[in-house]
C-alpha positions as CSV (number, residue, x, y, z in Angstrom):
1,X,2.2,-38.6,4.5
2,X,-1.1,-38.6,3.7
3,X,-3.5,-41.1,4.2
4,X,-3.7,-42.8,1.0
5,X,0.0,-43.3,0.4
6,X,0.5,-45.9,3.5
7,X,-1.3,-49.2,4.8
8,X,-3.7,-47.6,7.2
9,X,-6.7,-47.0,5.2
10,X,-6.4,-50.8,3.6
11,X,-6.6,-51.7,7.7
12,X,-9.2,-49.5,8.6
13,X,-11.3,-51.0,5.5
14,X,-10.5,-54.6,6.4
15,X,-11.4,-53.5,10.0
16,X,-14.3,-52.1,8.9
17,X,-15.2,-55.5,7.0
18,X,-14.8,-57.4,10.4
19,X,-17.1,-55.3,12.2
20,X,-20.1,-55.8,9.9
21,X,-19.7,-59.6,9.9
22,X,-19.8,-59.3,13.3
23,X,-23.0,-57.3,13.4
24,X,-22.1,-53.7,13.5
25,X,-24.3,-51.6,10.9
26,X,-21.2,-50.6,8.9
27,X,-21.2,-49.5,5.4
28,X,-18.8,-48.1,2.9
29,X,-19.4,-44.4,3.6
30,X,-18.7,-45.3,7.5
31,X,-14.9,-46.2,6.1
32,X,-14.7,-43.2,3.8
33,X,-15.4,-41.1,6.9
34,X,-13.0,-43.0,9.5
35,X,-9.9,-42.4,7.1
36,X,-11.0,-38.8,6.9
37,X,-11.2,-38.6,10.7
38,X,-8.1,-40.2,11.3
39,X,-6.2,-37.9,8.6
40,X,-8.0,-35.0,10.2
41,X,-7.7,-35.8,14.0
42,X,-3.6,-35.8,13.8
43,X,-3.4,-39.4,15.6
44,X,-0.8,-39.5,17.7
45,X,-1.4,-42.2,20.5
46,X,-3.2,-45.5,20.2
47,X,-5.9,-44.4,22.5
48,X,-6.7,-41.3,20.3
49,X,-7.1,-44.1,17.1
50,X,-9.4,-46.4,19.2
51,X,-11.6,-43.0,20.1
52,X,-11.7,-42.0,16.4
53,X,-12.7,-45.0,15.3
54,X,-15.4,-45.2,17.7
55,X,-16.7,-42.2,17.1
56,X,-17.7,-43.2,13.6
57,X,-18.3,-46.7,13.5
58,X,-20.4,-47.1,17.1
59,X,-23.9,-45.9,16.6
60,X,-25.9,-47.5,19.6
61,X,-24.5,-48.2,23.0
62,X,-24.6,-51.7,22.8
63,X,-22.1,-51.8,20.0
64,X,-19.4,-50.9,22.1
65,X,-18.6,-54.2,23.4
66,X,-18.6,-55.4,20.1
67,X,-16.4,-52.7,18.9
68,X,-14.1,-52.6,21.8
69,X,-13.5,-56.5,21.6
70,X,-13.2,-56.2,17.7
71,X,-10.4,-53.6,18.1
72,X,-8.2,-55.4,20.5
73,X,-8.0,-58.5,18.5
74,X,-7.8,-56.8,15.0
75,X,-5.0,-54.5,16.0
76,X,-3.4,-56.6,18.9
77,X,-0.3,-57.5,16.9
78,X,2.5,-55.5,18.7
79,X,3.8,-52.5,17.4
80,X,1.7,-52.6,14.2
81,X,-0.5,-49.7,14.8
82,X,2.2,-47.4,16.1
83,X,4.2,-48.2,12.9
84,X,1.1,-47.4,10.8
85,X,0.1,-44.2,13.0
86,X,3.8,-43.0,12.3
87,X,3.5,-43.1,8.6
88,X,0.9,-40.6,9.1
89,X,1.8,-38.0,11.9
90,X,5.4,-36.8,13.2
91,X,4.0,-37.5,16.7
92,X,6.0,-40.3,18.8
93,X,3.3,-42.9,20.0
94,X,3.9,-43.5,23.8
95,X,0.7,-44.8,24.8
96,X,-0.7,-48.8,24.4
97,X,-4.0,-49.2,25.8
98,X,-4.3,-52.0,28.2
99,X,-5.9,-55.5,27.4
100,X,-9.3,-55.8,29.2
101,X,-11.2,-58.8,30.6
102,X,-12.7,-60.8,27.8
103,X,-16.3,-59.7,28.0
104,X,-19.6,-60.5,26.0
105,X,-19.3,-60.6,22.4
106,X,-15.6,-61.8,22.2
107,X,-16.6,-65.2,20.4
108,X,-18.6,-63.3,18.0
109,X,-15.8,-60.9,17.2
110,X,-13.1,-63.5,17.0
111,X,-15.0,-65.7,14.7
112,X,-15.4,-62.5,12.7
113,X,-11.7,-62.0,11.8
114,X,-9.3,-64.8,13.2
115,X,-6.2,-62.9,12.0
116,X,-5.0,-59.8,12.9
117,X,-4.5,-56.7,10.7
118,X,-3.3,-57.6,7.4
119,X,-2.2,-56.4,4.0
120,X,-4.7,-56.7,0.8
121,X,-4.5,-60.0,-1.1
122,X,-3.6,-59.8,-5.3
123,X,-5.9,-62.5,-5.5
124,X,-8.2,-64.8,-3.8
125,X,-10.3,-68.0,-4.5
126,X,-14.1,-67.8,-3.8
127,X,-15.7,-70.6,-2.4
128,X,-19.6,-71.1,-1.7
129,X,-21.2,-72.9,1.4
130,X,-24.6,-74.0,1.3
131,X,-27.0,-72.2,3.6
132,X,-28.5,-75.6,4.8
133,X,-27.7,-77.1,8.2
134,X,-26.9,-80.7,8.3
135,X,-28.4,-82.8,10.7
136,X,-25.8,-82.7,13.4
137,X,-25.5,-78.3,12.7
138,X,-29.1,-78.4,13.9
139,X,-28.7,-80.8,16.8
140,X,-25.9,-78.8,18.2
141,X,-27.6,-75.3,17.4
142,X,-31.1,-76.9,19.7
143,X,-29.1,-77.3,22.5
144,X,-26.6,-74.5,22.5
145,X,-27.4,-71.4,24.8
146,X,-28.3,-68.1,23.2
147,X,-26.0,-66.5,24.8
148,X,-23.1,-68.5,24.1
149,X,-23.8,-68.3,19.8
150,X,-21.3,-66.9,17.9
151,X,-22.6,-64.3,15.0
152,X,-23.2,-67.2,12.4
153,X,-24.7,-69.2,14.8
154,X,-27.1,-66.6,15.4
155,X,-27.9,-66.3,12.0
156,X,-28.6,-69.7,11.6
157,X,-30.6,-70.0,14.9
158,X,-33.0,-67.1,13.5
159,X,-33.6,-68.9,10.3
160,X,-34.8,-72.2,12.3
161,X,-36.7,-69.8,14.5
162,X,-39.0,-68.9,11.3
163,X,-39.0,-72.7,10.6
164,X,-40.7,-73.5,14.0
165,X,-43.7,-75.6,13.9
166,X,-46.4,-72.9,15.5
167,X,-49.0,-74.0,17.9
168,X,-52.5,-75.3,17.1
169,X,-54.0,-74.0,19.9
170,X,-57.4,-73.0,18.6
171,X,-60.4,-72.8,20.8
172,X,-64.2,-72.7,19.9
173,X,-66.0,-69.4,20.0
174,X,-69.7,-68.3,20.3
175,X,-70.1,-67.8,16.6
176,X,-71.2,-71.2,14.6
177,X,-70.0,-71.8,11.3
178,X,-71.8,-74.3,8.4
179,X,-71.1,-77.7,8.9
180,X,-71.3,-80.9,7.0
181,X,-72.2,-83.1,10.0
182,X,-72.5,-82.4,13.3
183,X,-75.0,-83.0,16.6
184,X,-76.6,-79.3,16.2
185,X,-79.3,-78.6,13.8
186,X,-79.0,-75.2,11.8
187,X,-82.9,-75.0,12.0
188,X,-82.6,-71.6,9.5
189,X,-80.4,-73.2,6.5
190,X,-82.6,-76.3,6.7
191,X,-86.2,-74.5,6.5
192,X,-84.2,-72.4,3.4
193,X,-83.3,-75.9,1.8
194,X,-86.7,-77.3,2.2
195,X,-88.3,-74.3,0.3
196,X,-86.6,-75.8,-3.2
197,X,-89.1,-78.9,-2.7
198,X,-92.0,-76.8,-1.4
199,X,-91.5,-78.3,1.9
200,X,-92.1,-82.3,0.6
201,X,-88.5,-83.0,1.8
202,X,-86.6,-81.5,4.8
203,X,-82.9,-81.7,3.8
204,X,-81.3,-81.4,7.3
205,X,-78.1,-78.4,7.5
206,X,-75.8,-78.5,10.3
207,X,-73.8,-76.4,12.4
208,X,-70.6,-75.7,14.8
209,X,-68.5,-73.6,16.9
210,X,-66.2,-71.6,15.2
211,X,-62.5,-71.9,16.5
212,X,-59.6,-69.0,16.3
213,X,-56.3,-68.9,17.7
214,X,-56.6,-67.0,20.9
215,X,-54.5,-63.8,21.3
216,X,-51.2,-63.8,22.5
217,X,-49.7,-61.1,24.4
218,X,-46.0,-60.8,25.4
219,X,-44.3,-58.6,27.7
220,X,-40.3,-59.2,26.9
221,X,-37.5,-58.3,29.5
222,X,-35.0,-56.2,27.4
223,X,-32.7,-55.6,30.3
224,X,-28.8,-55.8,30.6
225,X,-29.3,-59.1,31.8
226,X,-31.8,-60.0,29.4
227,X,-30.5,-58.8,26.3
228,X,-28.7,-61.7,24.5
229,X,-32.2,-63.7,24.7
230,X,-34.7,-61.4,24.2
231,X,-33.4,-60.5,20.6
232,X,-33.9,-64.2,19.5
233,X,-37.3,-64.3,21.2
234,X,-38.5,-60.9,19.5
235,X,-37.7,-63.0,16.2
236,X,-39.7,-65.8,17.5
237,X,-42.5,-63.2,18.0
238,X,-42.2,-61.8,14.6
239,X,-42.7,-65.3,13.0
240,X,-45.6,-65.8,15.4
241,X,-47.0,-62.8,14.2
242,X,-46.5,-62.9,10.7
243,X,-48.5,-66.4,10.4
244,X,-51.4,-65.4,13.4
245,X,-51.7,-61.9,13.1
246,X,-53.0,-61.8,16.8
247,X,-49.7,-61.2,18.6
248,X,-49.3,-58.0,20.9
249,X,-45.5,-57.4,21.8
250,X,-44.5,-55.1,24.2
251,X,-41.1,-54.7,25.7
252,X,-39.8,-53.2,29.0
253,X,-36.2,-52.3,31.1
254,X,-37.2,-49.4,33.1
255,X,-40.4,-48.3,30.9
256,X,-42.7,-49.9,28.6
257,X,-43.1,-49.8,25.1
258,X,-45.2,-51.6,22.6
259,X,-43.8,-52.8,19.7
260,X,-46.2,-54.6,18.1
261,X,-46.6,-52.4,14.6
262,X,-42.8,-52.1,14.7
263,X,-42.7,-56.2,14.5
264,X,-45.4,-56.7,11.7
265,X,-42.5,-55.7,9.1
266,X,-42.4,-58.5,6.7
267,X,-38.8,-58.1,6.8
268,X,-37.3,-60.0,10.3
269,X,-34.3,-57.6,10.5
270,X,-36.2,-54.8,9.2
271,X,-38.7,-55.4,12.2
272,X,-35.9,-55.4,15.1
273,X,-34.5,-52.3,13.7
274,X,-37.5,-50.3,13.7
275,X,-38.1,-51.9,17.5
276,X,-34.6,-50.9,18.5
277,X,-35.0,-47.4,17.0
278,X,-38.1,-47.3,19.2
279,X,-36.9,-48.4,22.4
280,X,-35.1,-46.2,24.5
281,X,-34.2,-48.2,27.8
282,X,-32.6,-51.1,26.0
283,X,-30.3,-53.0,28.0
284,X,-30.9,-50.5,31.0
285,X,-31.7,-51.3,34.4
286,X,-35.3,-53.7,35.5
287,X,-38.2,-51.8,36.8
288,X,-41.0,-55.1,36.8
289,X,-43.6,-53.8,38.8
290,X,-43.7,-50.5,37.6
291,X,-44.0,-51.8,34.0
292,X,-46.4,-54.4,34.7
293,X,-48.3,-51.8,36.4
294,X,-48.4,-49.3,33.3
295,X,-49.6,-52.6,31.3
296,X,-52.3,-52.9,33.4
297,X,-53.3,-49.8,33.3
298,X,-52.9,-48.6,29.6
299,X,-53.5,-51.8,27.8
300,X,-54.8,-54.8,29.5
301,X,-58.5,-53.9,28.5
302,X,-57.3,-53.4,25.2
303,X,-55.7,-56.7,24.1
304,X,-56.5,-59.2,26.9
305,X,-59.6,-60.0,25.5
306,X,-60.8,-63.4,23.9
307,X,-59.1,-65.3,26.4
308,X,-55.8,-64.2,25.6
309,X,-52.5,-66.1,26.7
310,X,-49.5,-63.7,28.1
311,X,-46.1,-64.8,27.4
312,X,-43.9,-62.8,30.5
313,X,-40.5,-63.5,29.4
314,X,-38.1,-62.1,32.2
315,X,-35.5,-63.2,34.7
316,X,-37.3,-61.9,37.7
317,X,-34.6,-60.1,39.3
318,X,-36.1,-57.4,40.3
319,X,-34.2,-54.2,41.2
320,X,-36.4,-53.1,44.3
321,X,-39.2,-55.5,45.4
322,X,-42.4,-54.3,47.2
323,X,-46.0,-55.5,47.6
324,X,-46.9,-53.6,44.3
325,X,-44.9,-56.6,42.2
326,X,-47.0,-59.3,43.7
327,X,-50.2,-57.2,43.4
328,X,-49.5,-56.6,39.5
329,X,-48.9,-60.1,38.8
330,X,-51.8,-61.1,40.5
331,X,-53.9,-58.5,38.8
332,X,-52.4,-59.8,35.4
333,X,-53.1,-63.3,35.9
334,X,-56.8,-62.4,36.5
335,X,-57.2,-60.6,33.2
336,X,-55.8,-63.6,30.8
337,X,-56.7,-67.0,30.3
338,X,-53.3,-68.7,30.9
339,X,-50.2,-66.6,32.1
340,X,-46.7,-68.3,31.3
341,X,-43.3,-67.3,32.8
342,X,-40.4,-67.8,30.8
343,X,-37.5,-67.6,32.6
344,X,-33.8,-68.0,31.0
345,X,-32.6,-68.8,34.6
346,X,-33.8,-72.4,34.7
347,X,-31.1,-73.2,32.2
348,X,-29.0,-73.7,35.2
349,X,-29.6,-77.3,37.1
350,X,-29.0,-75.6,40.5
351,X,-31.4,-72.7,40.1
352,X,-33.4,-72.1,43.1
353,X,-36.5,-70.0,43.8
354,X,-34.7,-67.9,46.4
355,X,-35.0,-64.2,45.1
356,X,-37.6,-62.1,46.6
357,X,-38.6,-61.0,43.3
358,X,-39.1,-64.5,42.0
359,X,-41.0,-65.6,45.2
360,X,-43.3,-62.7,44.9
361,X,-43.6,-63.4,41.0
362,X,-44.0,-67.5,41.0
363,X,-47.8,-68.0,43.1
364,X,-49.3,-65.7,40.1
365,X,-48.6,-67.6,36.9
366,X,-49.7,-70.6,35.7
367,X,-46.6,-72.3,34.0
368,X,-42.9,-71.5,34.7
369,X,-40.4,-72.4,32.1
370,X,-37.1,-72.1,30.6
371,X,-36.2,-70.5,27.1
372,X,-32.7,-70.3,26.8
373,X,-32.2,-72.3,23.4
374,X,-34.0,-73.4,20.3
375,X,-35.0,-76.6,22.1
376,X,-36.9,-74.9,24.6
377,X,-38.6,-72.5,22.1
378,X,-39.9,-75.8,20.6
379,X,-41.3,-77.0,23.9
380,X,-43.3,-73.7,24.3
381,X,-44.8,-74.1,21.1
382,X,-45.8,-78.1,21.8
383,X,-47.1,-75.8,25.4
384,X,-49.1,-73.6,23.8
385,X,-51.0,-76.6,21.8
386,X,-51.5,-78.2,24.8
387,X,-53.1,-78.0,28.3
388,X,-51.2,-77.2,31.4
389,X,-48.2,-79.4,31.9
390,X,-47.2,-80.8,35.8
391,X,-43.7,-80.0,34.8
392,X,-44.1,-76.6,34.7
393,X,-45.8,-76.3,37.7
394,X,-44.4,-72.9,39.7
395,X,-45.8,-74.6,43.1
396,X,-43.2,-77.4,42.8
397,X,-40.2,-74.4,42.8
398,X,-42.1,-72.9,45.7
399,X,-41.9,-76.4,47.7
400,X,-38.3,-76.8,47.2
401,X,-37.4,-73.5,49.3
402,X,-40.1,-73.6,51.6
């Protein structure tokens, strides 16, 4: 029996649709390739079927977790997959892939398809839902941890991030602008105005200091422990750069990568795709000191001028803590006007600054803040608009473990 005569191609199409709903970039062409691959591979076992679909649908390393959860949930009905394979292959299936422990992304995948493999329905009613969130939905999303969000909640969170009230942190600069009133007289403009009346009447003109937003430089940790949080924080940086256009973004895990140009794309999804294609160490290990040294050596003089604010987004769990970490942190703080450390670990009430990496970094930051949900992002926007807050004083965390 060929692939087109059974139910297996239809179930593969439903499986691909579920993967797309869970966040994987699966298109119609991939479905055709998957059906052709299954037919050409002479599938005989469940494990062969798993890796055949994996080779077609998974394009990036981080998609493997979602695919694994999706495969187990979609094909969980006992003996269903074996019966479908038997329709295409004379080999008797004798292997059943054991169930693994729940992993990251299980909630997102389960929501993408609540039921197992099924036959296509002949008719289906179309129901349209409003994309606007109710007040209760907004309140729930404001306090929900990014790592616990489903695919739909992450999409809603991205829309809310774009709607955040950005900080009004303008600071005066040395340049002057004309003003209607003020305490500083613009002598040149005043003399020019007096020429209109032949010097008989002098109309005073005033000037004041111009104001502009200080540059924002973000150093974002994209290691494995930070991936669930860094993606949404990059959406925040994209919204910030779209409206202020003085934002420099860098990501790091084992190496430092400048993604400022990629995040300038108008569409946020396109910006994230460009940044992901450029970064080679996404969800890798963590080398904070090495990456900070690369930033201080190659980029600090280029982007830290004019009173820049640095947002350091990391959990501080350095793999090897040496004196270099404290040295590079001290150098970074001296090069900017304000260094704010954003740490998702602060979401835990029992958090204590006992890790060596955290203790080495804390003395060299101006503020220490949590960044794990939308409410924390709103607090960050308000903090950028105000002066330093006593609540975010990093010294109180050092006193607790002293």
